[in-house]
C-alpha positions in Angstrom: 35.5 -185.8 6.7 32.1 -185.5 5.1 30.7 -188.0 7.6 32.1 -186.0 10.5 30.5 -182.9 9.1 27.1 -184.5 8.9 27.5 -185.9 12.4 28.2 -182.5 13.7 25.2 -181.0 11.9 23.0 -183.8 13.2 24.2 -183.3 16.8 23.5 -179.5 16.6 20.0 -180.3 15.2 19.3 -182.7 18.1 20.5 -180.2 20.7 18.2 -177.5 19.2 15.3 -179.9 19.1 15.9 -180.9 22.7 16.0 -177.2 23.8 12.7 -176.6 21.9 11.1 -179.6 23.6 12.3 -178.5 27.0 11.1 -175.0 26.4 7.6 -176.1 25.3 7.3 -178.7 28.1 5.9 -177.1 31.3 8.0 -177.2 34.5 7.3 -179.7 37.2 6.0 -177.0 39.6 3.7 -175.5 37.0 2.3 -179.0 36.2 1.5 -179.5 39.9 -0.2 -176.1 40.1 -2.3 -176.9 37.0 -3.2 -180.3 38.4 -4.3 -178.7 41.7 -6.3 -176.1 39.9 -8.0 -178.7 37.8 -8.7 -181.0 40.8 -10.1 -178.0 42.7 -12.3 -177.1 39.7 -13.7 -180.7 39.5 -14.3 -180.7 43.3 -16.3 -177.5 43.1 -18.2 -178.7 40.1 -19.1 -182.0 41.8 -20.1 -180.1 45.0 -22.4 -177.8 43.0 -23.9 -180.8 41.2 -24.6 -182.7 44.5 -26.1 -179.6 46.1 -28.4 -179.0 43.1 -29.4 -182.7 43.2 -30.3 -182.4 46.8 -32.3 -179.2 46.2 -34.2 -180.8 43.3 -35.0 -183.8 45.5 -36.3 -181.5 48.2 -38.4 -179.5 45.7 -39.8 -182.8 44.2 -40.7 -184.2 47.6 -42.3 -180.9 48.8 -44.3 -180.7 45.6 -45.6 -184.3 46.1 -46.7 -183.6 49.6 -48.3 -180.3 48.8 -46.7 -178.5 51.7 -44.3 -176.2 49.9 -44.0 -172.6 48.7 -41.6 -171.3 46.1 -40.4 -167.7 45.9 -37.9 -165.1 45.0 -35.8 -162.6 47.0 -33.4 -159.8 46.8 -31.2 -158.3 49.5 -28.6 -155.8 50.6 -25.3 -157.2 52.0 -22.7 -155.6 54.2 -19.5 -157.6 54.2 -16.5 -157.5 56.5 -13.3 -159.4 56.8 -12.4 -160.4 60.3 -9.6 -162.5 61.8 -6.2 -162.6 63.5 -3.2 -161.0 62.0 -0.4 -163.5 61.5 2.6 -161.1 61.9 3.4 -158.5 64.6 4.3 -154.9 63.9 1.4 -154.1 61.6 -1.8 -152.2 62.4 -4.9 -153.3 60.6 -8.1 -151.2 60.4 -11.2 -153.0 59.0 -14.1 -151.5 57.1 -17.4 -152.9 55.7 -18.2 -153.3 52.0 -21.7 -152.8 50.6 -22.8 -155.7 48.3 -25.9 -157.4 46.8 -27.7 -160.8 46.8 -30.6 -162.3 44.9 -32.1 -165.7 44.2 -34.8 -168.2 44.7 -36.1 -170.0 47.8 -38.3 -172.9 48.8 -40.1 -173.4 52.1 -41.4 -176.8 53.3 -44.0 -176.4 56.0 -43.9 -179.1 58.7 -46.5 -177.5 60.9 -47.7 -174.0 61.9 -44.5 -173.4 63.9 -41.7 -175.2 62.1 -40.5 -175.1 58.4 -37.5 -176.0 56.4 -36.2 -173.2 54.1 -33.6 -173.8 51.3 -32.3 -171.1 49.0 -30.1 -170.7 45.9 -28.5 -167.2 45.9 -26.0 -165.1 44.0 -24.2 -163.7 47.0 -21.5 -161.0 47.3 -19.1 -161.0 50.2 -15.7 -159.3 51.0 -14.5 -156.3 52.8 -12.0 -153.5 53.0 -9.1 -152.9 55.3 -6.2 -150.6 55.8 -2.7 -151.7 56.9 0.0 -149.4 58.3 3.2 -151.1 57.1 6.3 -150.7 59.2 9.5 -150.0 57.2 13.1 -149.6 58.4 13.6 -146.2 56.7 13.4 -143.0 58.6 10.6 -140.5 57.7 8.9 -143.0 55.4 5.3 -144.1 56.0 3.4 -146.7 54.0 -0.4 -147.3 54.1 -2.1 -150.1 52.1 -5.8 -150.1 51.5 -7.2 -153.3 50.1 -10.7 -153.9 48.8 -11.5 -157.6 48.3 -14.8 -158.3 46.5 -16.0 -162.0 46.3 -18.9 -163.4 44.4 -20.5 -166.8 45.5 -23.2 -169.2 44.7 -24.7 -169.5 48.2 -26.9 -172.3 49.3 -28.4 -171.8 52.8 -30.3 -174.8 54.4 -32.2 -173.3 57.3 -34.7 -174.2 60.0 -37.5 -171.6 60.3 -39.4 -171.1 63.5 -42.7 -169.1 63.2 -44.8 -167.4 65.9 -48.3 -167.0 64.5 -49.3 -163.9 66.6 -52.1 -162.9 64.2 -53.4 -163.5 60.7 -51.5 -160.5 59.4 -48.0 -160.8 60.8 -45.7 -163.7 61.9 -42.3 -163.1 63.5 -39.7 -165.7 62.5 -36.4 -167.1 63.6 -33.9 -168.7 61.2 -30.7 -170.7 61.8 -28.7 -173.3 60.0 -25.6 -173.9 57.8 -24.8 -172.4 54.4 -22.3 -173.5 51.8 -20.8 -171.0 49.3 -19.1 -171.8 46.0 -16.6 -169.2 44.9 -17.4 -167.8 41.5 -15.1 -164.8 41.0 -13.0 -162.5 43.1 -11.3 -159.1 42.6 -8.7 -157.2 44.6 -8.2 -153.4 44.4 -5.1 -152.3 46.3 -4.1 -148.7 46.8 -0.6 -148.2 48.2 0.3 -144.7 49.7 3.9 -143.9 50.3 4.7 -140.7 52.3 8.2 -139.3 52.5 8.3 -136.1 54.6 5.8 -133.8 52.9 5.8 -135.7 49.6 3.1 -138.4 49.0 2.9 -140.9 46.2 0.0 -143.3 45.5 -0.2 -146.5 43.4 -3.3 -148.5 42.4 -3.1 -152.2 41.5 -5.9 -154.6 40.5 -5.7 -158.4 40.2 -7.9 -161.6 40.1 -8.6 -162.9 43.6 -10.4 -166.2 42.9 -7.3 -168.4 43.3 -6.5 -166.9 46.7 -9.9 -167.4 48.2 -11.4 -170.8 49.2 -13.3 -172.5 46.5 -15.8 -173.9 49.1 -16.9 -171.8 52.1 -19.1 -173.0 55.0 -21.0 -170.4 57.1 -23.2 -170.4 60.1 -26.4 -168.4 59.6 -28.5 -166.9 62.4 -31.3 -164.4 61.9 -35.0 -163.5 62.0 -37.7 -161.6 60.3 -41.4 -161.1 59.7 -43.9 -162.9 57.4 -46.9 -161.1 56.1 -49.6 -163.5 54.8 -51.6 -162.3 51.9 -54.7 -163.7 50.2 -52.3 -165.2 47.6 -48.8 -165.9 48.8 -46.9 -163.9 51.5 -44.2 -161.2 51.8 -41.1 -162.1 53.8 -38.6 -159.7 55.3 -35.6 -161.0 57.2 -32.2 -160.1 58.4 -29.3 -162.5 59.0 -25.7 -162.8 60.0 -23.4 -165.1 58.0 -20.4 -166.2 60.0 -17.6 -167.7 57.8 -16.2 -170.9 59.4 -13.1 -171.4 57.2 -10.6 -168.6 56.8 -9.1 -167.2 53.6 -5.3 -166.7 53.6 -4.5 -163.3 52.1 -1.3 -161.4 51.5 -0.7 -157.7 51.6 2.1 -156.9 49.1 4.2 -153.7 48.7 6.4 -154.3 45.6 10.0 -153.2 46.0 9.9 -151.8 42.4 7.5 -149.1 43.5 10.3 -147.4 45.6 12.7 -147.0 42.6 10.7 -143.9 41.5 11.3 -142.4 44.9 15.1 -142.7 44.7 15.7 -145.3 47.3 15.9 -149.0 46.4 14.4 -151.8 48.4 16.2 -155.2 48.7 12.9 -157.1 48.5 9.1 -156.9 48.5 7.3 -156.1 51.7 4.7 -158.8 52.4 2.2 -159.3 55.3 0.1 -162.4 55.8 -3.5 -162.2 56.8 -5.9 -164.9 57.9 -9.5 -163.6 57.6 -13.0 -164.9 57.7 -16.0 -163.6 55.7 -18.7 -162.0 58.0 -21.8 -160.7 56.2 -24.9 -158.9 57.5 -27.8 -159.1 55.0 -31.3 -157.8 54.9 -33.7 -159.1 52.3 -37.2 -158.8 50.8 -38.9 -161.7 49.2 -42.2 -163.1 48.0 -43.6 -166.6 48.4 -46.1 -167.7 45.8 
C-alpha cells in the first residue's frame, strides 16, 4: 500500500514536471520565427559589414591616388508610399511625409567631367495614406489613416557627370544604385468610425521594423550644382529614390473596437497593401 502511494506521488510529480517543461519550452512556430529573425539580423549585419569594407577600400584607394574629396551633407526628404492595392473594394489616398537625412560622402574624380560619389547616410523614408474600408453594415463608415515612418542606413553609389561651364558654377547629373539597411520603423494608425451622426476615433501605435524589408534597393536619379571655392566646394543637389523591392503592409481594423459601439464584429477587418518607398530629397553639402 505504501509503495502504491509513493508510486502515485511520483507519477503526479513527473506529470507536473513535464507540464512545466512544456510550458517553458517555446512552440515550434515560435522557434521558427526566432530563427528567421536571427538569420535576418545576421544577414543585415553581414551586408552592413561588406558595404563598409567596400567603402573603406574606396576611401583608401582614393587617398592613395590623391583624387578624392571628403565631405558632409544634410537634406530634407519627402517620402511617399506607392504601389498596387492587393484587394478590390477599397479606396486608397496617398500623402507625402516630411523627413530628414544627413551623413558623409566621398567623391573620386576620374577627370573634369566624370566622378564616382559614395555616401553613408542616416535616411528617413515612409509615407501616409488613408483607406476607406467597406463594411457590410448599413450607415457605418470606416476610415483608416496610417503613417509609416522608416529609418535607414542608406549607402548610395553614384556616377556623377559634371559640366564645367565656368570657374564659379558646375551643373551636375547623378545616377546609380543605393542600398538601405532598415534600422527602425513606427506605425501610427488612426481609425475613424462614423455611425449616422456619431463619430468615434481610435489611435494605435506599433513597431514596424519586422514588417518592412531589412534590405532595400533603390534607383537614384538626380542633379544639382557645384560651387567651387578657394578651399573646397559647396554642393546642392536634388534626387529621386525609387524603391525597387516592395514592402508588404496590412491595414487592420480590430473587431474589438466595435464592441463599444454596440454591434459586435465576427472577425477583424484586414486589407493587404504592397507598397514601394519613393523619396524626393534636396540636400546641401560641403566638400573639403
